[in-house]
KENURO-417755 format. One record per residue (C-alpha): x, y, z; residue number from 1. Coordinates in Angstrom, 2 decimals. Example, Ala and Ser with C-alpha at 12.3 -4.5 7.8 and 13.67 -1.06 7.14 Angstrom:
<dokes>
<doke><x>12.30</x><y>-4.50</y><z>7.80</z><num>1</num></doke>
<doke><x>13.67</x><y>-1.06</y><z>7.14</z><num>2</num></doke>
</dokes>
This chain:
<dokes>
<doke><x>-25.95</x><y>-8.46</y><z>18.64</z><num>1</num></doke>
<doke><x>-23.88</x><y>-10.83</y><z>20.73</z><num>2</num></doke>
<doke><x>-20.09</x><y>-11.00</y><z>20.20</z><num>3</num></doke>
<doke><x>-17.90</x><y>-13.89</y><z>21.43</z><num>4</num></doke>
<doke><x>-14.12</x><y>-14.18</y><z>21.29</z><num>5</num></doke>
<doke><x>-12.19</x><y>-17.42</y><z>21.85</z><num>6</num></doke>
<doke><x>-8.47</x><y>-16.62</y><z>22.00</z><num>7</num></doke>
<doke><x>-6.15</x><y>-19.56</y><z>22.44</z><num>8</num></doke>
<doke><x>-2.65</x><y>-20.52</y><z>21.29</z><num>9</num></doke>
<doke><x>-4.03</x><y>-23.72</y><z>19.74</z><num>10</num></doke>
<doke><x>-5.40</x><y>-21.70</y><z>16.78</z><num>11</num></doke>
<doke><x>-2.97</x><y>-21.21</y><z>13.90</z><num>12</num></doke>
<doke><x>-5.06</x><y>-18.63</y><z>12.04</z><num>13</num></doke>
<doke><x>-7.98</x><y>-16.33</y><z>12.68</z><num>14</num></doke>
<doke><x>-11.41</x><y>-17.69</y><z>11.79</z><num>15</num></doke>
<doke><x>-14.71</x><y>-15.81</y><z>11.93</z><num>16</num></doke>
<doke><x>-18.10</x><y>-17.49</y><z>12.33</z><num>17</num></doke>
<doke><x>-21.32</x><y>-15.49</y><z>12.30</z><num>18</num></doke>
<doke><x>-24.60</x><y>-17.13</y><z>13.20</z><num>19</num></doke>
<doke><x>-27.80</x><y>-15.42</y><z>12.09</z><num>20</num></doke>
<doke><x>-31.33</x><y>-16.32</y><z>11.09</z><num>21</num></doke>
<doke><x>-31.13</x><y>-14.36</y><z>7.81</z><num>22</num></doke>
<doke><x>-28.80</x><y>-12.18</y><z>5.74</z><num>23</num></doke>
<doke><x>-29.06</x><y>-8.47</y><z>6.59</z><num>24</num></doke>
<doke><x>-27.52</x><y>-5.09</y><z>5.78</z><num>25</num></doke>
<doke><x>-25.68</x><y>-5.28</y><z>9.10</z><num>26</num></doke>
<doke><x>-24.03</x><y>-8.56</y><z>8.04</z><num>27</num></doke>
<doke><x>-23.16</x><y>-7.04</y><z>4.67</z><num>28</num></doke>
<doke><x>-21.42</x><y>-4.14</y><z>6.45</z><num>29</num></doke>
<doke><x>-19.48</x><y>-6.55</y><z>8.66</z><num>30</num></doke>
<doke><x>-18.40</x><y>-8.52</y><z>5.59</z><num>31</num></doke>
<doke><x>-17.25</x><y>-5.34</y><z>3.84</z><num>32</num></doke>
<doke><x>-15.19</x><y>-4.29</y><z>6.88</z><num>33</num></doke>
<doke><x>-13.53</x><y>-7.72</y><z>6.99</z><num>34</num></doke>
<doke><x>-12.81</x><y>-7.63</y><z>3.26</z><num>35</num></doke>
<doke><x>-11.43</x><y>-4.11</y><z>3.53</z><num>36</num></doke>
<doke><x>-8.97</x><y>-5.26</y><z>6.19</z><num>37</num></doke>
<doke><x>-7.82</x><y>-8.12</y><z>3.96</z><num>38</num></doke>
<doke><x>-7.54</x><y>-6.18</y><z>0.71</z><num>39</num></doke>
<doke><x>-4.23</x><y>-6.06</y><z>-1.08</z><num>40</num></doke>
<doke><x>-2.50</x><y>-2.84</y><z>-1.90</z><num>41</num></doke>
<doke><x>-3.02</x><y>-1.25</y><z>-5.28</z><num>42</num></doke>
<doke><x>0.03</x><y>-0.13</y><z>-7.22</z><num>43</num></doke>
<doke><x>0.04</x><y>2.47</y><z>-9.95</z><num>44</num></doke>
<doke><x>2.74</x><y>3.28</y><z>-12.47</z><num>45</num></doke>
<doke><x>3.67</x><y>6.80</y><z>-13.51</z><num>46</num></doke>
<doke><x>6.72</x><y>7.60</y><z>-15.63</z><num>47</num></doke>
<doke><x>8.38</x><y>4.29</y><z>-14.75</z><num>48</num></doke>
<doke><x>7.83</x><y>4.78</y><z>-11.00</z><num>49</num></doke>
<doke><x>5.61</x><y>2.46</y><z>-8.98</z><num>50</num></doke>
<doke><x>3.36</x><y>4.34</y><z>-6.57</z><num>51</num></doke>
<doke><x>1.25</x><y>2.95</y><z>-3.73</z><num>52</num></doke>
<doke><x>-2.36</x><y>4.08</y><z>-4.26</z><num>53</num></doke>
<doke><x>-4.75</x><y>4.46</y><z>-1.34</z><num>54</num></doke>
<doke><x>-8.28</x><y>3.38</y><z>-2.33</z><num>55</num></doke>
<doke><x>-9.87</x><y>6.32</y><z>-0.49</z><num>56</num></doke>
<doke><x>-7.90</x><y>8.78</y><z>-2.67</z><num>57</num></doke>
<doke><x>-8.93</x><y>7.21</y><z>-6.01</z><num>58</num></doke>
<doke><x>-11.84</x><y>8.95</y><z>-7.79</z><num>59</num></doke>
<doke><x>-12.40</x><y>6.25</y><z>-10.40</z><num>60</num></doke>
<doke><x>-10.68</x><y>3.45</y><z>-12.29</z><num>61</num></doke>
<doke><x>-11.17</x><y>3.04</y><z>-16.02</z><num>62</num></doke>
<doke><x>-9.94</x><y>1.15</y><z>-19.06</z><num>63</num></doke>
<doke><x>-8.68</x><y>2.77</y><z>-22.22</z><num>64</num></doke>
<doke><x>-6.89</x><y>1.07</y><z>-25.12</z><num>65</num></doke>
<doke><x>-6.81</x><y>-2.25</y><z>-23.22</z><num>66</num></doke>
<doke><x>-5.01</x><y>-0.66</y><z>-20.26</z><num>67</num></doke>
<doke><x>-6.39</x><y>0.10</y><z>-16.78</z><num>68</num></doke>
<doke><x>-5.88</x><y>3.48</y><z>-15.10</z><num>69</num></doke>
<doke><x>-6.71</x><y>5.04</y><z>-11.73</z><num>70</num></doke>
<doke><x>-7.68</x><y>8.71</y><z>-11.62</z><num>71</num></doke>
<doke><x>-6.55</x><y>10.65</y><z>-8.54</z><num>72</num></doke>
<doke><x>-6.94</x><y>14.43</y><z>-8.54</z><num>73</num></doke>
<doke><x>-5.05</x><y>15.59</y><z>-11.64</z><num>74</num></doke>
<doke><x>-3.02</x><y>12.39</y><z>-12.16</z><num>75</num></doke>
<doke><x>-3.76</x><y>9.10</y><z>-13.89</z><num>76</num></doke>
<doke><x>-1.76</x><y>6.01</y><z>-12.94</z><num>77</num></doke>
<doke><x>-1.61</x><y>2.82</y><z>-14.97</z><num>78</num></doke>
<doke><x>-2.57</x><y>-0.30</y><z>-13.04</z><num>79</num></doke>
<doke><x>-1.28</x><y>-3.67</y><z>-14.25</z><num>80</num></doke>
<doke><x>-4.56</x><y>-5.48</y><z>-13.51</z><num>81</num></doke>
<doke><x>-7.79</x><y>-6.03</y><z>-15.40</z><num>82</num></doke>
<doke><x>-10.72</x><y>-3.80</y><z>-14.43</z><num>83</num></doke>
<doke><x>-12.69</x><y>-6.71</y><z>-12.95</z><num>84</num></doke>
<doke><x>-9.68</x><y>-7.59</y><z>-10.73</z><num>85</num></doke>
<doke><x>-9.45</x><y>-4.02</y><z>-9.46</z><num>86</num></doke>
<doke><x>-13.22</x><y>-3.98</y><z>-8.93</z><num>87</num></doke>
<doke><x>-13.03</x><y>-7.04</y><z>-6.66</z><num>88</num></doke>
<doke><x>-10.33</x><y>-5.35</y><z>-4.60</z><num>89</num></doke>
<doke><x>-12.12</x><y>-2.00</y><z>-4.34</z><num>90</num></doke>
<doke><x>-15.76</x><y>-3.00</y><z>-3.69</z><num>91</num></doke>
<doke><x>-15.13</x><y>-3.03</y><z>0.10</z><num>92</num></doke>
<doke><x>-13.89</x><y>0.56</y><z>-0.28</z><num>93</num></doke>
<doke><x>-17.29</x><y>1.74</y><z>-1.59</z><num>94</num></doke>
<doke><x>-16.57</x><y>1.50</y><z>-5.29</z><num>95</num></doke>
<doke><x>-19.33</x><y>0.62</y><z>-7.75</z><num>96</num></doke>
<doke><x>-19.55</x><y>0.00</y><z>-11.46</z><num>97</num></doke>
<doke><x>-20.37</x><y>3.21</y><z>-13.38</z><num>98</num></doke>
<doke><x>-20.20</x><y>1.72</y><z>-16.88</z><num>99</num></doke>
<doke><x>-18.68</x><y>-1.16</y><z>-18.79</z><num>100</num></doke>
<doke><x>-15.25</x><y>0.48</y><z>-18.54</z><num>101</num></doke>
<doke><x>-15.42</x><y>2.51</y><z>-15.28</z><num>102</num></doke>
<doke><x>-15.75</x><y>1.86</y><z>-11.55</z><num>103</num></doke>
<doke><x>-16.09</x><y>4.85</y><z>-9.23</z><num>104</num></doke>
<doke><x>-15.57</x><y>5.74</y><z>-5.58</z><num>105</num></doke>
<doke><x>-18.92</x><y>6.69</y><z>-4.02</z><num>106</num></doke>
<doke><x>-17.14</x><y>8.42</y><z>-1.13</z><num>107</num></doke>
<doke><x>-15.45</x><y>10.91</y><z>-3.46</z><num>108</num></doke>
<doke><x>-18.59</x><y>12.09</y><z>-5.28</z><num>109</num></doke>
<doke><x>-19.42</x><y>15.76</y><z>-4.78</z><num>110</num></doke>
<doke><x>-22.43</x><y>16.17</y><z>-7.08</z><num>111</num></doke>
<doke><x>-24.48</x><y>14.64</y><z>-9.86</z><num>112</num></doke>
<doke><x>-25.71</x><y>16.28</y><z>-13.05</z><num>113</num></doke>
<doke><x>-28.45</x><y>14.60</y><z>-15.07</z><num>114</num></doke>
<doke><x>-27.90</x><y>14.47</y><z>-18.82</z><num>115</num></doke>
<doke><x>-30.81</x><y>14.58</y><z>-21.28</z><num>116</num></doke>
<doke><x>-29.97</x><y>11.07</y><z>-22.57</z><num>117</num></doke>
<doke><x>-30.46</x><y>9.47</y><z>-19.12</z><num>118</num></doke>
<doke><x>-26.83</x><y>9.24</y><z>-18.03</z><num>119</num></doke>
<doke><x>-25.49</x><y>10.95</y><z>-14.93</z><num>120</num></doke>
<doke><x>-22.39</x><y>13.10</y><z>-14.93</z><num>121</num></doke>
<doke><x>-20.57</x><y>12.67</y><z>-11.63</z><num>122</num></doke>
<doke><x>-18.27</x><y>15.36</y><z>-10.29</z><num>123</num></doke>
<doke><x>-15.69</x><y>14.26</y><z>-7.74</z><num>124</num></doke>
<doke><x>-14.25</x><y>16.34</y><z>-4.89</z><num>125</num></doke>
<doke><x>-10.99</x><y>16.65</y><z>-6.86</z><num>126</num></doke>
<doke><x>-12.72</x><y>18.24</y><z>-9.85</z><num>127</num></doke>
<doke><x>-12.57</x><y>15.07</y><z>-11.99</z><num>128</num></doke>
<doke><x>-15.76</x><y>14.03</y><z>-13.72</z><num>129</num></doke>
<doke><x>-17.05</x><y>10.79</y><z>-15.16</z><num>130</num></doke>
<doke><x>-20.33</x><y>9.46</y><z>-16.54</z><num>131</num></doke>
<doke><x>-22.60</x><y>6.76</y><z>-15.15</z><num>132</num></doke>
<doke><x>-24.37</x><y>4.85</y><z>-17.90</z><num>133</num></doke>
<doke><x>-28.16</x><y>4.44</y><z>-17.68</z><num>134</num></doke>
<doke><x>-27.74</x><y>0.75</y><z>-16.89</z><num>135</num></doke>
<doke><x>-26.04</x><y>1.53</y><z>-13.54</z><num>136</num></doke>
<doke><x>-27.86</x><y>4.73</y><z>-12.47</z><num>137</num></doke>
<doke><x>-30.60</x><y>2.97</y><z>-10.45</z><num>138</num></doke>
<doke><x>-28.13</x><y>0.75</y><z>-8.56</z><num>139</num></doke>
<doke><x>-25.95</x><y>3.70</y><z>-7.61</z><num>140</num></doke>
<doke><x>-28.92</x><y>5.83</y><z>-6.55</z><num>141</num></doke>
<doke><x>-30.15</x><y>2.96</y><z>-4.37</z><num>142</num></doke>
<doke><x>-26.73</x><y>2.49</y><z>-2.76</z><num>143</num></doke>
<doke><x>-26.51</x><y>6.22</y><z>-2.05</z><num>144</num></doke>
<doke><x>-30.06</x><y>6.25</y><z>-0.62</z><num>145</num></doke>
<doke><x>-29.22</x><y>3.33</y><z>1.69</z><num>146</num></doke>
<doke><x>-26.39</x><y>5.33</y><z>3.19</z><num>147</num></doke>
<doke><x>-23.77</x><y>3.32</y><z>1.33</z><num>148</num></doke>
<doke><x>-21.19</x><y>6.01</y><z>1.87</z><num>149</num></doke>
<doke><x>-18.71</x><y>5.48</y><z>4.66</z><num>150</num></doke>
<doke><x>-16.11</x><y>7.92</y><z>5.92</z><num>151</num></doke>
<doke><x>-13.07</x><y>6.70</y><z>7.87</z><num>152</num></doke>
<doke><x>-11.88</x><y>10.27</y><z>8.56</z><num>153</num></doke>
</dokes>
């Protein structure tokens, strides 16, 4: 891969142009890194306090009673966004849809347990658990097989 930089005071903002003959996994990774750098911060609310949430510490985000929550270790923070809005923000941080009402962090998964009805029970490093509906199992398995997990540590 060839990389060119053109740095000049005449530019008022940063612009990125990638030239390729076809879309590839490598380009997808580059795009995700760029999106991750641009992502906004996620704020959670607990007992009237607003807390800055780091995406890499969130196990999963879910909706319940028309409210959105983020699960981190043994705490659940309300997020004042719709689930699809949070999903757009967190996809670059290796989150995927687990079900209609849950998106999960693939980097925080410790193990899977297959249920007899075809769903997967996911256990996170924190001890939290959540279920992946049958509709999303194949996509998540494929992402995990492709090495979709990324560690910044």
